[in-house]
N, CA, C and O of each residue as an XYZ file, in Angstrom:
692
protein
N     -15.225      1.120     12.941
C     -14.805      0.446     11.722
C     -13.324      0.104     11.797
O     -12.509      0.885     12.289
N     -13.006     -1.051     11.310
C     -11.612     -1.491     11.299
C     -11.027     -1.347      9.903
O     -11.755     -1.316      8.911
N      -9.695     -1.260      9.839
C      -9.012     -1.210      8.549
C      -8.540     -2.621      8.228
O      -7.869     -3.262      9.038
N      -8.892     -3.093      7.054
C      -8.563     -4.442      6.610
C      -7.776     -4.356      5.314
O      -8.066     -3.529      4.450
N      -6.775     -5.224      5.191
C      -5.974     -5.290      3.964
C      -6.401     -6.515      3.171
O      -6.393     -7.636      3.679
N      -6.770     -6.285      1.927
C      -7.211     -7.359      1.031
C      -6.305     -7.365     -0.194
O      -6.021     -6.313     -0.768
N      -5.851     -8.553     -0.595
C      -5.064     -8.698     -1.816
C      -5.860     -9.555     -2.787
O      -6.474    -10.549     -2.401
N      -5.840     -9.155     -4.054
C      -6.572     -9.882     -5.087
C      -5.652    -10.193     -6.245
O      -4.845     -9.354     -6.645
N      -5.764    -11.368     -6.775
C      -5.087    -11.748     -7.999
C      -6.131    -11.635     -9.098
O      -7.174    -12.285     -9.034
N      -5.855    -10.805    -10.117
C      -6.849    -10.549    -11.154
C      -6.251    -10.763    -12.540
O      -5.037    -10.883    -12.701
N      -7.123    -10.808    -13.522
C      -6.652    -10.840    -14.900
C      -6.222     -9.435    -15.298
O      -6.621     -8.452    -14.673
N      -5.417     -9.352    -16.330
C      -4.930     -8.066    -16.833
C      -5.859     -7.619    -17.956
O      -5.539     -7.756    -19.136
N      -7.009     -7.084    -17.571
C      -8.013     -6.647    -18.532
C      -8.416     -5.213    -18.235
O      -8.420     -4.808    -17.072
N      -8.756     -4.428    -19.263
C      -9.219     -3.058    -19.025
C     -10.472     -3.040    -18.149
O     -11.375     -3.856    -18.330
N     -10.518     -2.111    -17.205
C     -11.701     -1.928    -16.378
C     -11.763     -2.752    -15.111
O     -12.694     -2.584    -14.324
N     -10.801     -3.641    -14.881
C     -10.843     -4.499    -13.692
C     -10.842     -3.648    -12.424
O     -11.679     -3.839    -11.542
N      -9.913     -2.720    -12.339
C      -9.808     -1.891    -11.137
C     -11.072     -1.055    -10.933
O     -11.519     -0.881     -9.799
N     -11.641     -0.545    -11.997
C     -12.878      0.243    -11.891
C     -14.024     -0.614    -11.352
O     -14.797     -0.158    -10.509
N     -14.135     -1.858    -11.839
C     -15.198     -2.744    -11.355
C     -15.009     -3.075     -9.878
O     -15.980     -3.140     -9.123
N     -13.766     -3.283     -9.468
C     -13.483     -3.584     -8.068
C     -13.814     -2.372     -7.191
O     -14.471     -2.515     -6.160
N     -13.365     -1.189     -7.591
C     -13.639      0.031     -6.818
C     -15.145      0.269     -6.712
O     -15.642      0.662     -5.656
N     -15.868      0.032     -7.803
C     -17.319      0.209     -7.804
C     -17.986     -0.747     -6.812
O     -18.931     -0.374     -6.116
N     -17.488     -1.965     -6.757
C     -18.034     -2.948     -5.814
C     -17.850     -2.459     -4.375
O     -18.778     -2.546     -3.571
N     -16.675     -1.953     -4.049
C     -16.438     -1.435     -2.696
C     -17.397     -0.284     -2.389
O     -17.941     -0.197     -1.288
N     -17.596      0.583     -3.357
C     -18.500      1.720     -3.200
C     -19.926      1.245     -2.921
O     -20.573      1.722     -1.988
N     -20.406      0.319     -3.721
C     -21.779     -0.194     -3.577
C     -21.998     -0.842     -2.219
O     -23.082     -0.730     -1.646
N     -20.980     -1.518     -1.699
C     -21.118     -2.261     -0.443
C     -20.812     -1.403      0.784
O     -20.953     -1.880      1.910
N     -20.396     -0.150      0.594
C     -20.164      0.735      1.729
C     -18.788      0.630      2.347
O     -18.579      1.078      3.475
N     -17.845      0.046      1.629
C     -16.466     -0.004      2.118
C     -15.734      1.265      1.707
O     -15.834      1.694      0.557
N     -15.013      1.856      2.618
C     -14.262      3.076      2.335
C     -12.828      2.698      1.954
O     -12.038      2.315      2.816
N     -12.492      2.806      0.668
C     -11.144      2.478      0.205
C     -10.163      3.529      0.703
O     -10.310      4.712      0.395
N      -9.167      3.108      1.469
C      -8.167      4.011      2.022
C      -6.907      4.052      1.168
O      -6.244      5.085      1.082
N      -6.576      2.930      0.539
C      -5.445      2.904     -0.386
C      -5.637      1.768     -1.382
O      -6.267      0.753     -1.086
N      -5.079      1.966     -2.563
C      -5.140      0.970     -3.631
C      -3.770      0.914     -4.289
O      -3.188      1.949     -4.618
N      -3.261     -0.285     -4.479
C      -1.998     -0.461     -5.190
C      -2.174     -1.633     -6.151
O      -2.568     -2.725     -5.741
N      -1.882     -1.405     -7.422
C      -2.033     -2.451     -8.436
C      -0.739     -2.567     -9.231
O      -0.157     -1.563     -9.641
N      -0.299     -3.796     -9.443
C       0.945     -4.025    -10.185
C       0.936     -5.436    -10.756
O       0.204     -6.308    -10.289
N       1.761     -5.641    -11.776
C       1.873     -6.964    -12.390
C       2.272     -8.005    -11.356
O       3.103     -7.748    -10.485
N       1.673     -9.174    -11.464
C       2.030    -10.305    -10.608
C       3.163    -11.080    -11.289
O       3.681    -10.651    -12.320
N       3.536    -12.203    -10.720
C       4.617    -13.008    -11.295
C       4.232    -13.578    -12.654
O       5.088    -13.768    -13.518
N       2.970    -13.846    -12.837
C       2.480    -14.387    -14.101
C       2.118    -13.210    -15.003
O       1.447    -12.279    -14.560
N       2.553    -13.240    -16.253
C       2.447    -12.108    -17.179
C       1.060    -11.495    -17.274
O       0.934    -10.271    -17.238
N       0.020    -12.302    -17.394
C      -1.314    -11.762    -17.646
C      -2.140    -11.563    -16.377
O      -3.363    -11.453    -16.454
N      -1.495    -11.515    -15.217
C      -2.203    -11.320    -13.961
C      -1.693    -10.070    -13.238
O      -0.551     -9.645    -13.410
N      -2.576     -9.507    -12.431
C      -2.223     -8.352    -11.609
C      -2.543     -8.658    -10.150
O      -3.475     -9.401     -9.843
N      -1.755     -8.074     -9.268
C      -2.038     -8.124     -7.843
C      -2.547     -6.744     -7.439
O      -1.862     -5.738     -7.629
N      -3.732     -6.707     -6.892
C      -4.314     -5.455     -6.418
C      -4.457     -5.576     -4.904
O      -5.127     -6.478     -4.402
N      -3.822     -4.662     -4.192
C      -3.894     -4.644     -2.731
C      -4.657     -3.399     -2.316
O      -4.350     -2.293     -2.761
N      -5.657     -3.587     -1.458
C      -6.448     -2.454     -0.985
C      -6.499     -2.465      0.536
O      -6.492     -3.519      1.172
N      -6.551     -1.274      1.094
C      -6.856     -1.107      2.517
C      -8.249     -0.499      2.558
O      -8.512      0.516      1.913
N      -9.130     -1.121      3.313
C     -10.527     -0.685      3.346
C     -11.000     -0.569      4.793
O     -10.662     -1.398      5.638
N     -11.780      0.465      5.062
C     -12.386      0.628      6.384
C     -13.829      0.163      6.291
O     -14.624      0.712      5.527
N     -14.159     -0.853      7.074
C     -15.531     -1.360      7.100
C     -15.706     -2.278      8.303
O     -14.735     -2.676      8.945
N     -16.950     -2.604      8.593
C     -17.206     -3.539      9.682
C     -17.094     -4.974      9.153
O     -16.967     -5.192      7.949
N     -17.142     -5.941     10.065
C     -16.969     -7.351      9.696
C     -18.029     -7.842      8.714
O     -17.723     -8.589      7.784
N     -19.250     -7.430      8.919
C     -20.352     -7.864      8.038
C     -20.130     -7.364      6.611
O     -20.266     -8.121      5.650
N     -19.785     -6.081      6.487
C     -19.527     -5.501      5.170
C     -18.316     -6.162      4.522
O     -18.318     -6.429      3.321
N     -17.287     -6.425      5.315
C     -16.091     -7.083      4.793
C     -16.440     -8.443      4.190
O     -15.963     -8.780      3.106
N     -17.257     -9.212      4.873
C     -17.621    -10.535      4.363
C     -18.442    -10.414      3.074
O     -18.263    -11.212      2.153
N     -19.327     -9.440      3.001
C     -20.097     -9.204      1.773
C     -19.159     -8.827      0.622
O     -19.299     -9.336     -0.490
N     -18.217     -7.946      0.892
C     -17.265     -7.516     -0.138
C     -16.436     -8.695     -0.617
O     -16.247     -8.880     -1.820
N     -15.936     -9.499      0.331
C     -15.107    -10.652     -0.037
C     -15.884    -11.612     -0.943
O     -15.362    -12.075     -1.957
N     -17.116    -11.904     -0.574
C     -17.940    -12.812     -1.385
C     -18.207    -12.236     -2.768
O     -18.128    -12.954     -3.765
N     -18.519    -10.952     -2.836
C     -18.787    -10.311     -4.126
C     -17.532    -10.268     -4.999
O     -17.616    -10.448     -6.214
N     -16.376    -10.031     -4.390
C     -15.120    -10.007     -5.161
C     -14.873    -11.359     -5.833
O     -14.447    -11.414     -6.986
N     -15.140    -12.440     -5.114
C     -14.902    -13.772     -5.682
C     -15.845    -14.071     -6.842
O     -15.568    -14.961     -7.647
N     -16.956    -13.339     -6.938
C     -17.904    -13.540     -8.039
C     -17.549    -12.747     -9.290
O     -18.067    -13.032    -10.370
N     -16.656    -11.739     -9.155
C     -16.254    -10.964    -10.332
C     -15.436    -11.861    -11.262
O     -14.530    -12.565    -10.818
N     -15.757    -11.828    -12.534
C     -15.116    -12.690    -13.528
C     -13.597    -12.495    -13.549
O     -12.852    -13.469    -13.649
N     -13.143    -11.268    -13.457
C     -11.713    -10.983    -13.584
C     -10.909    -11.243    -12.313
O      -9.679    -11.232    -12.353
N     -11.578    -11.474    -11.191
C     -10.877    -11.718     -9.929
C     -10.685    -13.216     -9.765
O     -11.652    -13.970     -9.660
N      -9.424    -13.639     -9.743
C      -9.114    -15.064     -9.676
C      -8.935    -15.582     -8.254
O      -9.218    -16.747     -7.974
N      -8.465    -14.715     -7.353
C      -8.249    -15.137     -5.976
C      -8.336    -13.907     -5.064
O      -7.871    -12.824     -5.420
N      -8.937    -14.091     -3.887
C      -9.082    -13.014     -2.905
C      -8.503    -13.500     -1.580
O      -8.825    -14.592     -1.114
N      -7.650    -12.682     -0.983
C      -7.047    -13.020      0.301
C      -7.213    -11.835      1.249
O      -6.802    -10.719      0.930
N      -7.811    -12.077      2.407
C      -7.885    -11.049      3.440
C      -6.592    -11.169      4.243
O      -6.511    -11.924      5.212
N      -5.598    -10.420      3.823
C      -4.239    -10.553      4.350
C      -4.182    -10.244      5.834
O      -3.461    -10.912      6.574
N      -4.924     -9.250      6.280
C      -4.813     -8.803      7.667
C      -5.459     -9.752      8.681
O      -5.498     -9.442      9.872
N      -5.961    -10.894      8.229
C      -6.517    -11.878      9.166
C      -5.432    -12.769      9.768
O      -5.703    -13.535     10.693
N      -4.210    -12.676      9.251
C      -3.082    -13.458      9.757
C      -1.891    -12.510      9.882
O      -1.933    -11.397      9.359
N      -0.825    -12.938     10.573
C       0.361    -12.068     10.647
C       0.901    -11.760      9.246
O       1.057    -12.656      8.417
N       1.183    -10.477      9.002
C       1.636    -10.072      7.675
C       2.635     -8.927      7.758
O       2.764     -8.255      8.782
N       3.335     -8.727      6.649
C       4.279     -7.627      6.498
C       3.644     -6.640      5.541
O       3.138     -7.027      4.488
N       3.669     -5.355      5.903
C       3.124     -4.336      5.014
C       4.167     -3.250      4.801
O       5.002     -2.990      5.667
N       4.105     -2.632      3.650
C       4.995     -1.518      3.337
C       4.259     -0.529      2.445
O       3.305     -0.870      1.747
N       4.734      0.698      2.495
C       4.317      1.723      1.555
C       5.519      2.624      1.320
O       6.386      2.766      2.183
N       5.558      3.219      0.160
C       6.631      4.143     -0.181
C       6.077      5.553     -0.055
O       4.971      5.846     -0.510
N       6.862      6.416      0.568
C       6.427      7.788      0.788
C       7.527      8.748      0.354
O       8.700      8.555      0.673
N       7.133      9.778     -0.375
C       8.018     10.896     -0.692
C       7.517     12.088      0.099
O       6.321     12.378      0.106
N       8.437     12.786      0.770
C       8.053     13.951      1.560
C       9.052     15.079      1.311
O      10.262     14.899      1.447
N       8.524     16.236      0.945
C       9.347     17.413      0.675
C       9.282     18.332      1.887
O       8.200     18.694      2.351
N      10.463     18.707      2.398
C      10.571     19.490      3.620
C      11.256     20.814      3.317
O      12.219     20.867      2.551
N      10.754     21.871      3.919
C      11.380     23.194      3.824
C      12.707     23.171      4.588
O      12.774     22.630      5.692
N      13.753     23.749      4.012
C      15.057     23.813      4.681
C      15.399     25.272      4.931
O      15.659     26.042      4.006
N      15.390     25.623      6.200
C      15.803     26.975      6.577
C      17.318     27.005      6.714
O      17.931     25.967      6.963
N      17.934     28.170      6.557
C      19.398     28.277      6.657
C      19.940     27.639      7.935
O      19.438     27.883      9.032
N      20.976     26.820      7.768
C      21.643     26.191      8.895
C      21.011     24.908      9.404
O      21.547     24.296     10.327
N      19.897     24.480      8.839
C      19.202     23.284      9.335
C      19.305     22.075      8.406
O      18.769     21.013      8.724
N      19.984     22.217      7.264
C      20.045     21.122      6.293
C      20.598     19.836      6.914
O      20.005     18.771      6.741
N      21.712     19.914      7.627
C      22.308     18.702      8.201
C      21.430     18.129      9.314
O      21.353     16.910      9.470
N      20.766     18.994     10.090
C      19.865     18.519     11.146
C      18.685     17.745     10.551
O      18.311     16.687     11.056
N      18.114     18.272      9.493
C      16.981     17.615      8.843
C      17.430     16.303      8.200
O      16.717     15.301      8.264
N      18.605     16.310      7.584
C      19.145     15.092      6.966
C      19.369     14.011      8.020
O      19.081     12.839      7.779
N      19.882     14.398      9.187
C      20.086     13.442     10.283
C      18.759     12.872     10.774
O      18.671     11.688     11.098
N      17.737     13.707     10.829
C      16.397     13.251     11.227
C      15.934     12.149     10.265
O      15.383     11.131     10.686
N      16.166     12.370      8.978
C      15.814     11.352      7.990
C      16.568     10.054      8.204
O      15.983      8.975      8.106
N      17.858     10.143      8.497
C      18.683      8.941      8.716
C      18.182      8.131      9.907
O      18.204      6.901      9.879
N      17.729      8.825     10.955
C      17.215      8.127     12.138
C      16.046      7.204     11.794
O      15.853      6.168     12.430
N      15.275      7.589     10.787
C      14.109      6.793     10.384
C      14.402      5.875      9.203
O      13.510      5.164      8.740
N      15.639      5.880      8.709
C      15.990      5.043      7.569
C      15.545      5.618      6.239
O      15.459      4.896      5.246
N      15.262      6.916      6.211
C      14.838      7.569      4.966
C      16.068      7.915      4.130
O      17.151      8.168      4.658
N      15.873      7.920      2.826
C      16.926      8.301      1.886
C      16.609      9.679      1.320
O      15.444     10.035      1.136
N      17.653     10.444      1.048
C      17.448     11.727      0.376
C      17.233     11.428     -1.100
O      18.115     10.882     -1.762
N      16.068     11.785     -1.611
C      15.737     11.536     -3.013
C      16.088     12.738     -3.887
O      16.375     12.591     -5.076
N      16.062     13.946     -3.276
C      16.351     15.161     -4.043
C      16.655     16.292     -3.070
O      16.127     16.350     -1.960
N      17.529     17.191     -3.529
C      17.818     18.398     -2.749
C      17.653     19.609     -3.643
O      18.236     19.684     -4.725
N      16.858     20.547     -3.183
C      16.714     21.824     -3.863
C      17.447     22.885     -3.065
O      18.044     22.580     -2.033
N      17.413     24.111     -3.520
C      18.074     25.201     -2.812
C      17.473     25.406     -1.426
O      18.192     25.742     -0.485
N      16.155     25.205     -1.290
C      15.510     25.432      0.005
C      14.619     24.262      0.426
O      13.748     24.425      1.281
N      14.831     23.083     -0.168
C      14.021     21.906      0.175
C      14.880     20.645      0.162
O      15.936     20.592     -0.467
N      14.394     19.633      0.876
C      14.926     18.271      0.799
C      13.723     17.360      0.589
O      12.702     17.500      1.262
N      13.854     16.426     -0.349
C      12.819     15.416     -0.545
C      13.365     14.079     -0.075
O      14.393     13.606     -0.558
N      12.658     13.476      0.878
C      13.031     12.170      1.414
C      12.162     11.085      0.802
O      11.022     11.324      0.404
N      12.722      9.896      0.738
C      11.973      8.685      0.389
C      12.106      7.746      1.566
O      13.208      7.493      2.053
N      10.969      7.229      2.025
C      10.986      6.241      3.095
C      10.066      5.098      2.706
O       8.970      5.316      2.191
N      10.516      3.895      2.955
C       9.717      2.696      2.730
C       9.575      2.002      4.078
O      10.562      1.556      4.663
N       8.348      1.914      4.564
C       8.140      1.325      5.882
C       6.656      1.033      6.074
O       5.849      1.198      5.160
N       6.317      0.592      7.290
C       4.909      0.391      7.599
C       4.287      1.733      7.995
O       4.992      2.712      8.240
N       2.984      1.755      8.051
C       2.256      3.003      8.267
C       2.628      3.692      9.579
O       2.714      4.919      9.624
N       2.846      2.934     10.632
C       3.179      3.507     11.932
C       4.500      4.271     11.885
O       4.600      5.389     12.389
N       5.510      3.657     11.276
C       6.830      4.305     11.200
C       6.779      5.524     10.269
O       7.391      6.552     10.560
N       6.061      5.410      9.168
C       5.918      6.541      8.250
C       5.241      7.711      8.966
O       5.688      8.852      8.847
N       4.175      7.436      9.701
C       3.471      8.492     10.430
C       4.389      9.159     11.457
O       4.359     10.379     11.618
N       5.202      8.363     12.147
C       6.143      8.912     13.132
C       7.179      9.803     12.443
O       7.539     10.858     12.965
N       7.653      9.380     11.274
C       8.622     10.181     10.516
C       8.013     11.518     10.100
O       8.643     12.565     10.248
N       6.813     11.481      9.590
C       6.142     12.717      9.172
C       5.921     13.660     10.360
O       6.064     14.876     10.230
N       5.578     13.098     11.500
C       5.390     13.921     12.702
C       6.712     14.565     13.126
O       6.736     15.724     13.540
N       7.813     13.810     13.022
C       9.132     14.337     13.386
C       9.562     15.473     12.465
O      10.311     16.359     12.877
N       9.092     15.449     11.221
C       9.464     16.484     10.257
C       8.590     17.738     10.340
O       8.962     18.785      9.810
N       7.446     17.642     10.993
C       6.507     18.770     11.066
C       7.145     20.093     11.511
O       6.863     21.127     10.906
N       7.994     20.096     12.547
C       8.571     21.374     12.992
C       9.425     22.079     11.923
O       9.624     23.293     11.985
N       9.922     21.317     10.953
C      10.771     21.903      9.912
C       9.933     22.515      8.778
O      10.406     23.394      8.057
N       8.719     22.055      8.631
C       7.849     22.557      7.573
C       7.707     21.573      6.429
O       8.432     21.651      5.437
N       6.774     20.650      6.570
C       6.479     19.683      5.516
C       5.684     20.401      4.436
O       4.631     20.976      4.711
N       6.189     20.366      3.205
C       5.547     21.063      2.093
C       4.623     20.157      1.283
O       3.533     20.567      0.883
N       5.070     18.916      1.045
C       4.275     17.961      0.258
C       4.544     16.544      0.749
O       5.645     16.219      1.194
N       3.512     15.712      0.656
C       3.633     14.293      0.988
C       2.870     13.495     -0.065
O       1.716     13.798     -0.368
N       3.518     12.478     -0.618
C       2.858     11.564     -1.550
C       3.122     10.145     -1.046
O       4.267      9.756     -0.817
N       2.034      9.379     -0.877
C       2.148      8.007     -0.365
C       1.633      7.028     -1.410
O       0.618      7.262     -2.067
N       2.362      5.925     -1.546
C       1.863      4.853     -2.413
C       0.783      4.097     -1.654
O       0.586      4.317     -0.459
N       0.105      3.230     -2.330
C      -0.830      2.352     -1.639
C      -0.053      1.326     -0.833
O       1.135      1.097     -1.059
N      -0.745      0.722      0.101
C      -0.151     -0.306      0.947
C       0.037     -1.588      0.140
O      -0.830     -1.959     -0.652
N       1.162     -2.261      0.340
C       1.367     -3.597     -0.203
C       1.605     -4.530      0.979
O       2.120     -4.099      2.010
N       1.240     -5.794      0.843
C       1.328     -6.701      1.983
C       1.463     -8.148      1.530
O       0.939     -8.543      0.488
N       2.170     -8.922      2.327
C       2.287    -10.374      2.169
C       2.265    -11.014      3.551
O       2.630    -10.381      4.542
N       1.829    -12.284      3.613
C       1.874    -13.009      4.879
C       3.310    -13.150      5.353
O       4.239    -13.218      4.549
N       3.480    -13.193      6.663
C       4.790    -13.482      7.238
C       5.087    -14.975      7.091
O       4.178    -15.788      6.927
N       6.355    -15.312      7.151
C       6.749    -16.715      7.128
C       6.599    -17.344      5.761
O       6.743    -16.672      4.739
N       6.311    -18.627      5.743
C       6.288    -19.393      4.498
C       4.935    -19.410      3.788
O       4.852    -19.865      2.647
N       3.878    -18.925      4.434
C       2.549    -18.982      3.825
C       2.436    -17.998      2.659
O       2.935    -16.874      2.726
N       1.777    -18.440      1.598
C       1.592    -17.618      0.407
C       0.204    -16.988      0.400
O      -0.765    -17.598      0.852
N       0.116    -15.782     -0.110
C      -1.183    -15.119     -0.249
C      -1.979    -15.712     -1.407
O      -3.202    -15.831     -1.335
N      -1.273    -16.082     -2.476
C      -1.938    -16.574     -3.675
C      -1.447    -17.965     -4.036
O      -0.353    -18.120     -4.578
N      -2.239    -18.959     -3.744
C      -1.879    -20.337     -4.084
C      -1.918    -20.556     -5.590
O      -1.072    -21.265     -6.136
N      -2.900    -19.947     -6.269
C      -3.061    -20.117     -7.709
C      -1.851    -19.589     -8.464
O      -1.366    -20.244     -9.386
N      -1.360    -18.423     -8.091
C      -0.210    -17.816     -8.775
C       1.008    -18.713     -8.640
O       1.740    -18.919     -9.608
N       1.232    -19.256     -7.428
C       2.392    -20.112     -7.192
C       2.265    -21.403     -7.997
O       3.236    -21.853     -8.606
N       1.071    -22.001     -8.003
C       0.854    -23.259     -8.718
C       1.118    -23.087    -10.207
O       1.741    -23.948    -10.828
N       0.643    -21.970    -10.795
C       0.838    -21.738    -12.228
C       2.295    -21.452    -12.568
O       2.788    -21.906    -13.601
N       2.997    -20.699    -11.706
C       4.392    -20.381    -11.999
C       5.280    -21.601    -11.788
O       6.297    -21.740    -12.467
N       4.920    -22.485    -10.863
C       5.708    -23.685    -10.608
C       5.593    -24.688    -11.743
O       6.532    -25.431    -12.031
N       4.408    -24.702    -12.397
C       4.201    -25.660    -13.480
C       4.735    -25.138    -14.830
O       4.846    -25.903    -15.788
N       5.056    -23.868    -14.902
C       5.519    -23.259    -16.155
C       6.968    -23.603    -16.456
O       7.507    -23.168    -17.474
């Protein structure tokens, strides 16, 4: 099974996300991450999902998504070159004398210190999944206590837009 990133432009109505998640469940797609946030247009939302499924299931899901009343546009982002990011908070145990070493490890990966406790450091890193995974692996010897990851967000590289409808409506406004 491959991991595919899908972005949807939806209406801002109660239950939209539940209906979308239910559709993935019914079709056998394994949702790996979900991120939903307001789009540029006030009454629309952008929902980005990472799903593990085969090509046949992906095509069924895509077709079914376009039939949902609240889904205005569906884009399989990972079919073209794209940029992806996720935000991660990671809390690390700090043993005596290692605070500066752990902080330097964070700097090497471009992580910011979000909080410092008496015996912990919490880092924030925004990057793609590969770099985040490498950062977490580098922190393992120090003692990772907690990790919280946002859902994946993604846009096409270059000048191509994921949502033509959103751009057309905002340009005419």
